[in-house]
N, C-alpha and C positions, 0 to 999 in steps of 0.2 A: 504494500500500500504506500502511496505517496503521502508524505507528511508536509502540509502547508503551514509554515510558521507565520502566524499573523503578528506582525510588529506594529500594527496600527496605521498602516498606509490607507489613504483614501481610495486606493486602487485595488486593495485586496479582494473586494467583492468581484471585481472584473477578472481577477485570476480564477476565482471560483466559477464564475460564469463560463469562462473559456474551458475549464476542466470538465464542467458539466456538458458543454457542447460536444466535446470529443469523447465523452463517456469514460473518463478516467476515474478509477476508484481512489479516493483521497480522504484524508482526515485533516480538517482545519482546526488549529489549536492556537490559543494566545501564547505568546512567548513565555509568559510567567506561569503557565499551567501545564507545561510539558512534563511528562514523567519519563523515567529511564526506559520503562517497558515500551512506551510509544516510540521512543527513539529507536530502540533495538528492533521493534516490530516493523519499522518502515523499510521500504525497498529503495526509496530516494527521498530527497528533501528539497523543498523550495523555501527560500528565505525571502519574505516580502520586503517592501520598502517600509518607511516609518514616517511619522509626523514630528516626533521630538526625540531628543537624545535622552537615553536612560541607561545608567551604568549596568543595571541588572540585564537589560535587553542585550547590551554589548557582550556581557559575559556569557549569557545563554547562547547567543548566536555563534560566538567564538568556540564554545564547547561543541556545538553541532558541527561546525566546520572541521574541527580536529577529529571528531568521531567519524565523519564521512571519509576523511583521509585514511584513518586507521582501518575502518571497516570496508573501504573501497566501494562506498555507496555513492551513486550520482547525486550531485547537489547543484542547484541553480540559485545564485544570489541575484536578486533584482534590486537595482538602485542602491538603497542602503545595504541590502543583502550583499551586493557586489563590493560596496565600500568596506564593510566589516570583513568580508573574505580577503580583500587586499590587505587590510591592516593586520588581520590575524596571521597572515602568511608572509609578512615582511614588507608590505607596501605602505604607502601614505595617501592621505586625502588632503584636499585644500578647499577652503571656501572660495566660491567663484565671485568675481566682481559683480556679475549680474546673474540672477537665476535663469535657468533655461526652462522653456515650456513650449511644447508643440512638436510637430512632425518634422524630422530631418532625414536626410539620406545618409545611410551608413554603408561604407564600402567593405566588403569581405576581403580580407588580406590573405587568409590561409584556408585551405579546404578543411571542412569540419562537418560534424554530424548534425549541427543545428540549422545551418542555412548556407546559401550560396549567392553569388552575384552582388547586386546592390539592393539593399532593403530599406524600406521606410520604417523609422522607429519613432517612438513618442518619448520625448524628454520632459522631465518634470523634477528638477533638482537644483539645489543651490550649493551643493558640495560636489566635487568630482575627484576621481582617483588621480593622484599626481604622479605616483611612481608604483611600479610593480616589481616584485622580486624576480630575479632572472629565471626562476623555475616556471614562470607564467609565459604562455604564448599569447600574443595579441592576435585575435582572430578578426576583429573589425574595428574601424575607426571612422570618425566623421570630422567635419570642419569644426564642430563644437567640442568633441571629446576624442582624445587620442585612444582611450581604452573603452570603446563601446561594448565589445565582447572579448572576453579573455578566458583562457583555460589553464588549469594547473597541471603542468607536466603531462604524463600519460594517463592521468586519471580523468574521469568524467565529472570534473568539478569546474563549473563555469560561473562567470559573472557577467551581467549585462548592466551597464550604467543606466540604460533606458528602461522603460516599462513595456515589456513585450505584450502584456495583456491589453494594451491600448491601441494596437495597430494590427491590421490584417497580416502583414509580414511577421510581426511579433507573435501573433497567435500561432502561426505556422511553426515558429521557433519553439514555442511552448509544447506544441504537439510533438515535434521531433524530440524534445528533451524527454517527454513522458514515455517515449518508445525505447529509450536506452535501457538496456538490461545489465 
């Protein structure tokens, strides 16, 4: 079962709508209500975006990232989820001069299981990933963000700076992520 970690994003309901549309079995749970048995019982994990910073949220999401690495379970970090993925595994983030909001073109830089070509993605953030550890591969970038999609080494651990649940191409990306075994 897919575990959807709800970090309080205004877009989490859209993730759920997308998963319902593609008929994926999932469990949505608030970040502060997750149990170890739910973590261990999941086949893959999605970390949603967030509205506000919370130290407990950061600790919980970092724990889930480390667990996914250890257990070799697919993980997708969306917006904040991607930012905490980067931070947990050696990267940094920075506050942007101006928030980003709206559809932009992202160019796929490396062949990957999530998407190909040029895709339209929905940005809604005021922080962005500034650096990534060398173990990450940059899969896509845009004029707005260098690290639109990235992957950790040879594991199926991905981050998207954008909200895939908010664009048609992004929904295809979510569908592709849910098919990873």
